[in-house]
C-alpha positions in Angstrom: 121.5 91.1 128.9 120.9 87.9 126.9 118.4 88.0 124.0 116.0 85.2 123.7 116.1 83.1 120.5 113.1 85.1 119.3 114.9 88.4 119.5 118.1 87.4 117.6 117.9 89.1 114.2 118.1 87.0 111.1 119.3 89.4 108.4 118.3 88.4 104.9 121.0 87.4 102.4 119.1 87.2 99.1 121.5 84.7 97.5 121.4 82.5 100.6 117.6 82.4 100.7 117.5 81.9 96.9 119.7 78.8 97.1 117.6 77.4 99.9 114.4 77.7 97.8 116.1 76.4 94.7 117.5 73.4 96.6 114.0 72.6 97.9 112.4 73.1 94.5 114.8 70.6 92.8 115.1 68.1 95.7 114.3 64.7 94.3 111.4 62.4 95.5 109.5 65.1 97.4 106.1 64.6 95.6 104.3 61.4 94.7 101.8 61.6 91.9 101.8 58.5 89.8 105.5 58.5 90.4 108.1 60.1 92.7 109.4 63.5 91.4 110.8 66.8 92.5 108.5 69.8 93.1 110.0 71.4 90.0 109.2 68.4 87.8 105.6 68.2 89.2 105.0 71.9 88.6 106.4 71.7 85.1 104.4 68.7 84.2 101.0 69.3 86.0 100.8 72.9 87.2 102.5 75.3 84.9 100.3 74.7 81.9 97.1 75.2 83.8 98.3 78.5 85.2 96.3 81.2 83.4 99.2 83.8 83.4 101.9 81.7 81.8 101.4 83.7 78.5 102.8 81.5 75.6 105.4 79.8 77.7 105.1 76.0 77.9 108.1 75.0 80.1 108.8 76.3 83.5 112.5 76.6 82.8 111.7 78.8 79.8 109.8 81.1 82.1 112.7 81.2 84.6 114.9 82.7 81.9 112.1 85.1 81.0 112.1 86.6 84.5 115.9 86.7 84.8 116.8 83.5 86.5 120.0 82.2 84.8 121.7 80.6 87.9 120.6 78.5 90.8 123.1 80.3 93.2 123.2 84.0 92.2 120.3 86.3 91.6 119.6 90.1 91.5 117.0 91.5 93.9 114.6 92.1 91.0 114.9 88.6 89.7 114.6 87.2 93.2 111.4 89.0 93.8 110.2 87.8 90.4 111.0 84.2 91.4 109.1 84.6 94.7 106.1 86.0 93.0 106.1 83.2 90.5 106.3 80.5 93.2 103.6 82.2 95.2 101.2 81.9 92.3 102.2 78.4 91.2 101.9 77.0 94.7 98.5 78.7 94.9 97.5 76.9 91.7 98.9 73.6 93.1 96.9 74.0 96.4 93.7 74.7 94.4 94.0 71.6 92.3 95.8 69.0 94.4 95.7 67.9 98.0 98.5 68.2 100.5 98.7 64.4 100.4 100.9 64.5 97.3 103.9 65.9 99.3 106.3 63.3 100.6 108.4 66.1 102.2 106.9 68.5 104.8 110.1 70.5 104.6 109.7 71.2 100.9 106.0 72.0 101.3 106.6 74.4 104.1 109.7 76.2 102.9 107.7 78.1 100.3 104.6 78.7 102.3 106.4 79.7 105.5 109.6 81.3 104.3 108.4 83.5 101.5 106.2 85.8 103.5 108.9 86.2 106.1 111.6 87.0 103.5 109.2 89.6 101.9 108.5 91.2 105.3 112.2 91.6 106.0 112.7 93.1 102.6 109.8 95.5 103.2 107.4 93.9 100.7 104.2 92.0 101.1 101.8 89.8 99.1 98.6 91.4 97.8 95.6 89.7 96.0 94.6 91.3 92.7 91.8 89.4 91.2 93.1 85.9 90.4 96.7 86.9 90.9 99.0 87.4 93.9 101.5 90.2 93.4 104.4 91.4 95.5 104.2 95.1 96.4 106.1 97.5 98.6 104.7 97.8 102.1 103.0 101.2 102.3 100.8 102.3 105.2 99.5 105.2 103.3 98.1 103.0 100.5 96.7 100.5 103.0 94.8 103.3 104.8 92.6 104.1 101.7 92.2 100.7 100.0 88.8 100.0 101.6 87.3 103.4 100.8 87.7 103.5 97.1 86.2 101.4 94.3 88.0 98.1 93.5 89.3 99.5 90.2 91.0 102.3 92.1 92.3 100.1 94.9 93.9 97.9 92.1 95.6 101.0 90.7 96.9 102.0 94.1 98.3 98.5 94.6 99.8 98.5 91.1 101.8 101.6 91.7 103.8 99.8 94.4 104.0 96.6 92.3 107.6 95.4 91.9 107.2 95.8 88.1 106.1 99.5 88.3 109.6 100.8 88.2 109.5 102.8 84.9 108.1 106.1 83.9 105.4 104.8 81.5 103.9 102.5 84.1 103.7 105.3 86.7 102.3 107.7 84.2 99.5 105.3 83.2 98.5 104.7 86.8 98.5 108.4 87.7 96.4 109.2 84.7 93.7 106.7 85.7 93.7 107.8 89.3 93.4 111.4 88.1 90.4 110.5 86.0 88.8 109.1 89.2 89.5 112.4 91.0 88.3 114.5 88.1 85.0 112.6 87.5 81.9 114.7 87.7 80.8 113.3 91.1 84.2 113.7 92.7 85.9 116.8 91.3 83.9 119.4 93.3 84.3 117.4 96.5 88.1 116.8 96.2 88.8 120.3 95.0 87.0 121.8 98.0 89.0 119.8 100.5 92.3 121.5 99.7 92.5 123.7 96.7 96.3 124.1 96.9 96.8 120.4 97.1 94.4 120.0 94.1 96.4 122.5 92.2 99.7 120.8 93.0 98.4 117.5 91.7 97.0 119.3 88.6 100.4 120.8 87.9 102.1 117.4 87.8 99.5 115.5 85.8 99.0 118.4 83.3 102.4 119.9 83.0 104.8 117.0 83.6 103.7 114.5 80.9 100.9 112.5 82.5 97.9 113.9 80.7 99.7 116.0 78.1 103.2 116.1 76.6 105.6 118.4 78.4 105.7 121.7 76.5 107.1 124.4 78.8 109.8 125.3 81.2 110.8 124.6 83.9 109.3 121.1 83.2 111.2 120.6 79.9 114.5 120.9 81.8 113.6 118.2 84.4 115.7 115.0 84.1 114.2 111.5 83.9 114.8 110.7 87.5 113.4 114.1 88.6 110.2 113.4 86.7 109.9 110.0 88.4 110.3 111.6 91.8 107.6 114.1 91.0 105.3 111.2 89.9 105.9 109.5 93.3 105.1 112.8 95.1 101.9 113.1 93.1 100.9 109.6 94.0 101.4 110.4 97.7 99.4 113.6 97.3 96.5 111.8 95.6 96.4 109.3 98.5 96.3 112.2 101.0 93.4 113.8 99.1 91.4 110.6 99.0 92.0 110.1 102.7 90.9 113.7 103.5 87.5 113.0 101.9 87.1 110.1 104.3 88.2 112.1 107.3 85.7 114.8 106.4 83.0 112.2 106.5 84.1 111.1 109.9 83.9 114.7 111.1 80.4 115.1 109.7 79.3 111.9 111.4 80.7 113.2 114.7 78.9 116.5 114.3 75.6 114.7 113.7 76.2 112.5 116.8 77.0 115.5 119.0 74.0 117.5 117.7 71.6 114.6 118.2 69.0 115.5 120.9 70.7 118.7 121.7 74.2 117.2 122.1 75.8 114.7 124.5 75.5 115.7 128.1 77.8 114.6 130.9 76.2 113.1 134.0 
């Protein structure tokens, strides 16, 4: 049976998509602001230096090199994601400070705003807002399910764990340590521990015996390889999310009990 045009899969080729975006970025005479220029030249001259997160870099091309962009045709997945994240934030600054009227090319304007979210979805990533920044994170239904039931500082930590830059043991360790502090706080510890003592103990083993809160000092943890430690950290993160979600589910159950007990319970007609 024939598929409609909306059902034909467009598989992502990172280098192909990268070349499209780069071509649009450097296409001449696409923006008019005192003179005709490319989007790259406009961003470099008027946008990059008002971007709060540019660090000490003063030229856009210099920042490209910093995030691993050394070619306009070939790119690694990590550098491609860095490029997408950079463009998302720079286009956001552009939209906040200049009107759409500066664009002479609708194609160039839309290729970034339309294509990037689609590319990310196909790669199983998404854009998340974190204060004044937009970051690219892995799509994770478990994380999404608890973001609205924790303080903002904790939701930022949960999002940060899936940030494309959180790919090393020190980043993961730091985030787990801060989530553990939230779980261990005076007002939370008793509640979370009572929900599932075995789950609580499993989390405690990882954070206390595997280098998160204290240096690793005993076997079998001393014999764990680097990759094995990272896998345990990822498991710990999932367990923490589950524990946080259990607290909310318990609240739902309590609300249900109150509803049913109200006026002697709910009676059927």
